[in-house]
N, C-alpha and C positions, 0 to 999 in steps of 0.2 A: 222258187219259192221267193217272197218279195220278203222287203228288209224287215216289216214290222213283224210276218211268221218267224222270219229268222229270231226276233227280240223274241216272240214270247214261248217261241222252244225251245230257246236258250233257259228265259227264266223258270219253263218247266221242270226240265229236265234239273237245272241247277236245283232248285226249291227243293224235286224230292231227294236229291243226290244227300242235301246240306243235311234234310228230314232224317235220314237213314243214320249219317256220320253222328247228329247228335242223340240220337238214342243210343249210340254206339258211347258213345264218353259219359253218356251219363251214367250208365249201367256200369261202364268199368272204373270211374273216377269220382261219383258222388260218398262214399262211404270216407275218400281223404279228405274231398271237401267238408264232409261235417266237422271232421277233428281238427282240420285248419280252422273253419270258423271260430266251434269253442275256443281253442287256442286263443286266438286272435283276441275276442273278445271277453273273457272270463276278466273278473277283476284284479288290479294288481296287485292291490294291498292285502286282501283274501283270496288268494288263487283257488282254485276248484280243484285243478288237475295240476301234476307235478312237472307232466311233460308227456310227450306223445303215447309213450306207451299206459301211462296214467288214465290218461284220457280214454285211450281205446278200452281198457281194461274197464271203467268206470264205464263209461258206454254200455259194452256188455253187460254187465251187473245191474245197472239201475232199468235197460230198457232192449235190451238183447239186441239180435241182430238186425231188427227193425230200426232201433235208434240210430244205426249205421246210415240208413235212407232216411230218417228225418228230413220232409221238407223236400220229398225227391217228387212230389206231384207236382211242383211249381216249375222246376226245371224240364223235368219229362213231360208234362203239357205244354210249354213255351218252346219245346225243343220245336214243334213243327213249326212254330213261324219263325223262331229265332234263329236258329241253325240254316233257315230257309233261305233268312234275309242276308245273314252274314256273308254265306257261298254267292246265292244270286248279288248282291253288291259288289261281293269282289270280283267275282270273273265277269260282273257289266264291267267292272272298273277297267280292267285289264283287256276286255275288249275295245273297250274305247280309246286308252293309249295305243292299242293294235292299230286302230283302223281299218280300212281296207288293202292299205299298201303292205301292213305287216301281216295280216291275218295269215294264222296259224304257224307266225314266230314267236320264239321268246322274247320278251322284252329286257328291258335293261335293267338291272338292280332298282336304280331310284326309282323306277316307274313301279316294282313291285313293291316295295317299302311307301310311294303313296298311293297305290290302291289300296292297301291294308290301312294307313292312315285314314282314308276319306271311309273305309267300312267299318273302322273301331267308331266311327262321329255316329254313322246311321243310325248303328244296331243298339247303340246307347240308349235309345227310346223304346227299344225291344227288352234289352237283356235287364236294366235297369230294373224294372217290376218286378222280373222272373227271381232276378238275385235278392232281391229285396224280400218278397216274401220268405223265399228259401231262407233268408238268413233269419229273420222272423221266427220260426218253427224250428233251425239249429240251435239257435240261444235261451228258447223258452226253459230248456232242463236246465241250464248254468242260472236263470233269473229264477225260478223256483226254489232254487237250493239255498238263493240269496235271501226268500221269504216272500218274493212276487208270486201275486195269483198266475194260476193258469189261464191264459185269455181264451189263445186258438185251439178249436179241437182237431185239426189240419189245415192243409195250406189253402186248400179251398174257403174252407171257414176264414182263415187271415185274410185273403185278398177280399172275400165279401165284408169281411170288418173296416179294414182300411179302407176300401171303396164310398160305404156308406156314411161312416163317421167324417172321413178327411177329402174325399171327393181324389181328383187330379193330383192335387200337392200333396196328398198321404202317398200315392201310389210312384211318386216319382222321388221320394224322399232318401234326400244323398246324392240327386243326380249330378251335379258339379264333380263330386268325387267319380262318380261314374265314367264320365267326361277325363276327368284327371287321368285316368286307368287307362280306356279303351284306345284313346288315339294313339299315345305311343305305343301300346301293346300289342294292338293289334298290326299296325307296321311291323313291327321287329317279328310278331309272331309269322304274317305270311312273307315278307321279307328274307327271313331265316330257311323259314320251309324250302323258297324256290332255290335260294343260295344253296341248300342241301342238293337239290334233286338236279339242280347245274354241275355240280361237284361230282354227283355220285353217277353219271350218264357218261357211259364207257365213248371214246373218242369217235366220230361217225355215227354215234348211235342218237337216238332223241328222248325226251323226258317219257315219251308214251311206252317207252319198252322198258322202263323199270320196272324190278320184279316187285310183289310184295314186301318182301326184306326191306327193302332199298326205301318204298314209301314211307315205311314205319320208323326205321331210322331218320328221313328226311321231317316226318311229322313228332319226333321224337326232341328233334334238336330244335325245331320252331317253337312247340313247349316249354322245352327245357330256360330258352333267352327268352321268353315271353315273363316269365316269371322272374328271372333272375334279375333281369334288369329291370324291371318294375313294381316287384314285389310291396316297400313299401307302400306306394297307391292303393293296392288290394287294402292292406290292412284299414287306411284313411278309411275306405270306401266301406268295408266291414262295419268299421266303427261307427259312421254314421249312416246306415241302414239298419241295424239293430239298437241303434236310440229309441227312447221311446217313440212312438209314432208321436204324442200329444206335445206339443213345440213345446208350451211352457214348460215341460216336466223334462225336456232334451238336455245331457251333459254340454254340447257341444252347440254353440250358434253360428256353426257355420265352418267352412271349410278351415279358413287360416285358425280357427278358435279350435278344430278339430285337432290341426299338424301341433300345435302348438302346446293343449294338455296331454296331447301321449306322449310326446316328446317329455315333458316333466314329468310322464308315470316313472320312465326307465329310460332318457336318451337314447339314443339311436336303436339300442336294440328290441324296443318295444316296437319297431317300424319291422323288424324280421320274427317276431315272433307267428311259431304257426309254420315256418320255411320247411320244416322236413317232411309233414304229409302233402303238402302242396308241390314236391318236386318229387316224391314217391307217386302221387297221382298224376302229375304233367306227362311225364314219361310214357307210358301205356295208353293212357286214356287219349294224347293225341296222337299218338302212333297209329292205334286203334281207328279214330276216328279219321283221319288223313286215306289209311286204306281203304274205307268205307266208301269213303266221299268217292275218291280217283276209281276204285274201280266199280261203282255204280254209275257216274258220269261215264265210263267207257260202255259199260254195258246198254245205257240207253241210249247211247250217240250209236250204237253198233245196231239196234234193235226197232229203233223207235223215230 
């Protein structure tokens, strides 16, 4: 097999595994994400939801179970490309650090963190639009209760309207905040995942021998630290992406202005609004995703 064949094969296998993992995390985690975004972006002066339970109850009352999956079309459709890009980039970076001399061997912890950081930078260009369309749909109910008209019929209509009216700048609304979150968050995400796998590997064993439960625990730790250590940046990203698509009508002039105005609303507490559903989501969703990804990679490597 040539080096190019090896690269193509790795890319294909990682893309397929990432796609399956993305589908899994979307199905498990999207309802929690909807509650998180709605709590993050509701007006501080006249909040619609009193807390997580109230948000859940009102969502069910006003929209039914479908309300919890509001905007799911964007991440679900985007997973095929986004998660494929995420895991392909990550594993190609780890392969780069390993080189021929350490092929098949474990990397150092800093190398895993750097691989995750580079991955976060790369996938921001894919994840940004996916998150933005999702956020627009998730907060539309909040805006409608405040007297604003319903603009988007579904997430695909949302993408069409924004692209037609505002082009590439509209699609990448809040990109600076996406970078602010993604680069450190993915370094933490993959770094702590790999640290957990090393810790759980029995002496003399290999990470390839880890059970599904151990992989789930490692994925849960990666997701937990992802959000615990970078959550305020996600609040900033949600605020900027859910802002008006028309620049002259936006609340925030840019990243710095957004941080300043959010802090003015409720101090440091404003940057942790919606943390509870986020943590409730991160553990099962990321645990499920990493098990699906790793088991799919093992299966594909064995039979293809």
